[in-house]
C-alpha positions in Angstrom: 67.8 -32.8 -200.3 70.1 -32.2 -197.4 72.6 -30.6 -199.8 70.0 -28.0 -200.7 69.1 -27.3 -197.1 72.8 -26.8 -196.2 73.2 -24.4 -199.1 70.5 -22.0 -197.8 72.0 -19.0 -196.2 70.4 -18.1 -192.9 70.6 -14.4 -192.1 69.8 -12.8 -188.7 66.1 -12.3 -189.5 65.5 -16.0 -190.3 67.9 -17.6 -187.8 65.0 -19.0 -185.8 63.4 -20.6 -188.9 66.5 -22.8 -189.5 64.8 -25.7 -187.7 62.0 -25.7 -190.3 64.4 -25.8 -193.2 66.3 -28.9 -192.0 65.2 -32.4 -191.3 61.4 -32.6 -191.0 61.6 -35.2 -188.2 63.8 -32.9 -186.1 61.4 -30.0 -186.8 58.4 -32.0 -185.8 60.0 -33.2 -182.6 61.2 -29.7 -181.7 57.9 -28.0 -182.5 55.7 -30.6 -180.9 57.2 -30.0 -177.4 55.0 -27.1 -176.4 51.9 -28.8 -177.7 52.7 -31.9 -175.7 53.3 -29.8 -172.6 49.9 -28.0 -173.1 48.1 -31.4 -173.4 49.8 -32.7 -170.3 48.8 -29.6 -168.4 45.2 -29.9 -169.6 45.0 -33.6 -168.6 46.6 -32.8 -165.3 43.9 -30.3 -164.6 41.2 -32.9 -165.1 43.1 -35.5 -163.1 43.8 -33.2 -160.2 40.2 -32.1 -160.3 38.9 -35.7 -160.0 41.4 -36.5 -157.2 40.4 -33.4 -155.3 36.7 -34.1 -155.7 37.0 -37.8 -154.9 37.0 -37.0 -151.2 33.4 -35.7 -151.7 32.1 -39.0 -153.0 31.1 -40.8 -156.1 28.3 -38.4 -157.0 30.7 -35.5 -157.0 33.0 -37.4 -159.3 30.1 -38.1 -161.6 29.2 -34.4 -161.6 32.7 -33.5 -162.7 32.5 -36.2 -165.4 29.4 -34.7 -166.9 31.1 -31.3 -167.2 34.2 -32.8 -168.9 32.7 -32.5 -172.5 32.1 -28.8 -171.9 35.7 -28.5 -170.8 36.9 -30.0 -174.0 34.6 -27.8 -176.1 35.8 -24.7 -174.4 39.4 -25.8 -174.7 38.9 -26.5 -178.4 37.4 -23.1 -179.1 40.2 -21.4 -177.3 42.9 -23.4 -179.1 41.2 -22.7 -182.4 41.1 -19.0 -181.7 44.7 -19.0 -180.5 45.9 -20.8 -183.6 44.0 -18.5 -186.0 45.2 -15.4 -184.2 48.8 -16.6 -184.2 48.6 -17.4 -187.9 47.2 -14.0 -188.9 49.5 -12.0 -186.7 52.6 -13.9 -187.6 51.9 -13.4 -191.3 51.9 -9.6 -190.8 55.0 -9.8 -188.7 56.7 -11.9 -191.4 55.7 -9.3 -194.0 57.2 -6.7 -191.7 53.9 -4.9 -191.5 53.8 -3.9 -187.8 50.8 -1.7 -188.2 48.6 -4.5 -189.5 50.0 -6.9 -187.0 49.1 -4.5 -184.2 45.7 -4.0 -185.8 45.1 -7.7 -186.1 46.1 -8.3 -182.4 43.7 -5.6 -181.3 40.8 -7.1 -183.3 41.7 -10.6 -182.0 41.5 -9.3 -178.4 38.0 -7.8 -179.1 36.9 -11.0 -180.8 38.1 -13.1 -177.9 36.3 -10.8 -175.4 33.0 -11.1 -177.4 33.3 -14.8 -177.8 34.1 -15.4 -174.1 31.0 -13.4 -173.1 28.8 -15.2 -175.6 30.1 -18.7 -174.6 29.6 -17.8 -170.9 26.0 -16.6 -171.4 25.0 -19.4 -173.8 26.8 -22.0 -171.7 24.9 -21.0 -168.5 21.6 -20.9 -170.4 22.0 -24.4 -171.9 23.8 -26.0 -169.0 20.7 -27.5 -167.3 19.2 -28.9 -170.5 22.6 -30.2 -171.5 23.0 -32.1 -168.2 19.5 -33.6 -168.4 20.1 -34.6 -172.0 23.4 -36.2 -171.0 21.6 -38.4 -168.4 22.9 -36.6 -165.2 19.5 -36.7 -163.6 20.7 -38.0 -160.2 23.7 -35.7 -160.0 22.3 -32.8 -162.0 22.3 -30.3 -159.1 26.0 -31.0 -158.3 26.9 -30.9 -162.0 25.0 -27.7 -162.5 26.7 -25.9 -159.6 30.1 -27.2 -160.7 29.3 -26.2 -164.3 28.2 -22.7 -163.4 31.5 -22.1 -161.7 33.5 -23.6 -164.6 31.5 -21.7 -167.2 31.6 -18.5 -165.1 35.4 -18.6 -165.2 35.7 -19.7 -168.8 36.6 -16.3 -170.0 40.0 -17.0 -168.6 40.4 -19.9 -171.1 40.1 -17.4 -173.9 42.4 -14.7 -172.6 
């Protein structure tokens, strides 16, 4: 198999794709780096948030813990949108169809704007019932205030 890979000519347009044509283990290791960094940043956000809030007491930490599932849902939606947008736009770029790539990017931006508004409005509407359903009765006020701030700024996750 390696003989075939070495025989493939790599021209200027596909120079960056060379990593995908070689050893799959090397490709996975090289391409997984940005994903690993993104996950570390995401977990660092949660860890730093809990460390910062720890000074306010155990109720405040519990409130942050009740919002963590929403954090993961919003993060998942934004990652899904980003992966889909990247796939669509990169296909048009690969086909050298710049007009469709630009058109797709424009529509992705509109879609992200609409979804960020919808998730913000729906998130704030269902936040109180979600917290009560989750069992946050004793810290529901703290969790609600933290959740409103988090959901209110969630449009930044999608941009």
